[in-house]
C-alpha positions in Angstrom: 11.4 42.7 5.2 12.1 39.3 4.3 10.0 36.2 3.6 11.3 33.4 5.9 8.4 31.0 4.2 9.8 27.9 2.9 9.6 28.2 -1.2 6.2 26.2 -2.8 7.4 23.5 -5.4 6.0 23.4 -8.3 4.4 20.2 -8.7 6.6 18.4 -11.6 5.7 15.1 -13.0 9.3 14.0 -11.3 8.7 15.6 -8.1 5.4 14.0 -7.9 7.3 10.6 -8.7 9.9 11.0 -6.1 7.2 12.2 -3.5 4.9 8.8 -4.3 8.4 6.8 -3.9 9.2 8.2 -0.7 5.5 7.5 0.8 5.9 3.9 -0.4 9.1 3.6 2.0 8.9 2.6 5.6 12.1 4.0 6.4 14.4 7.2 5.4 16.2 6.3 2.0 18.8 7.5 -0.3 18.9 9.1 -3.3 20.0 5.9 -5.2 17.5 3.9 -3.0 15.0 6.2 -4.6 16.2 6.3 -7.8 16.3 2.5 -7.7 12.6 2.5 -6.8 11.8 5.0 -9.6 13.7 2.9 -12.3 11.5 -0.8 -11.2 8.4 1.1 -11.5 9.4 2.7 -14.9 9.5 6.0 -13.7 12.5 8.1 -15.7 13.7 10.3 -13.6 17.6 11.1 -13.4 19.8 10.5 -10.4 21.0 14.2 -10.8 17.1 14.8 -10.7 16.5 12.8 -7.7 19.2 14.6 -5.7 18.4 18.2 -6.7 14.6 17.5 -6.1 15.4 15.7 -2.5 17.4 18.7 -1.5 14.8 21.4 -2.7 12.2 19.2 -0.3 14.5 19.2 2.3 15.0 22.9 1.9 11.0 23.2 2.0 10.6 21.4 5.0 8.7 18.6 2.7 11.1 15.8 3.5 13.2 15.2 6.7 16.7 14.2 6.3 19.3 12.2 8.3 22.5 11.2 8.0 23.3 7.0 7.9 26.8 6.1 9.4 28.4 6.4 6.3 27.6 9.8 6.3 25.2 9.4 3.1 22.0 11.7 3.3 18.9 9.9 3.6 15.5 10.9 3.2 12.0 10.4 4.6 8.3 12.3 4.3 7.2 12.3 8.0 4.7 13.9 9.9 3.7 17.9 9.7 4.1 18.3 13.7 7.2 18.7 15.1 9.1 15.7 15.9 12.1 13.6 16.7 13.6 9.8 15.3 14.2 6.7 17.2 16.6 5.2 15.2 17.8 1.2 15.2 21.7 1.5 14.7 21.6 -2.3 13.1 19.2 -1.9 10.6 18.2 2.0 10.3 14.7 1.2 11.4 13.0 4.4 12.1 10.4 5.7 14.6 8.7 9.5 14.8 8.6 10.6 18.6 7.5 12.9 20.3 8.8 14.6 23.9 7.5 16.7 26.0 10.2 16.9 28.4 13.0 17.7 25.5 11.1 20.6 24.0 10.9 22.1 27.9 14.6 21.7 28.2 15.6 22.8 24.8 13.2 26.1 26.1 14.6 26.5 29.3 18.6 26.2 27.8 17.7 28.6 25.0 16.0 31.2 28.0 19.0 30.7 30.2 21.2 31.6 27.5 19.1 34.6 26.5 18.0 32.6 22.7 15.0 33.1 21.2 13.6 31.5 17.8 15.6 28.1 18.8 15.2 24.8 16.7 16.4 21.4 17.4 16.9 18.1 16.3 16.9 15.0 18.5 17.8 11.6 17.2 17.8 8.6 19.8 20.0 5.5 18.6 19.7 2.1 19.8 18.7 -1.4 18.8 15.3 -2.3 17.8 13.4 -5.3 19.4 13.8 -7.6 16.5 17.8 -6.4 16.2 18.3 -7.1 19.9 16.6 -10.3 19.8 18.8 -11.4 16.7 22.1 -10.1 18.6 21.2 -11.9 22.1 20.5 -15.1 20.0 24.0 -14.8 18.1 25.5 -14.6 21.5 24.2 -17.7 22.9 
């Protein structure tokens, strides 16, 4: 029988530094942004190590990954509970959301087609209040 639990990652100095940098970030960050943050705080972690660590953390379920409009992977430590994201298409601000209607819909669609063990990711994209206000001011 195959163990499907995510691997437990060793708590190396680099992983702790990357985890700390993610914990201090308000929104999703690219590997380069995390690397720059680490350099500014004096943590010596190579860019390749940041990329590898983030990938391992994503595979283990320790961070969420989303791709920005340019296709670049970005990372964020989110809550452990199942959630989705509401993302501002202008500034990238991201809010964790839950949606029982989405969960019921996903279950109903899976049942309708005879699927089991279905997972899903929902990302709603729009303008946050600040960006909408700035856009309206530019239009005046």
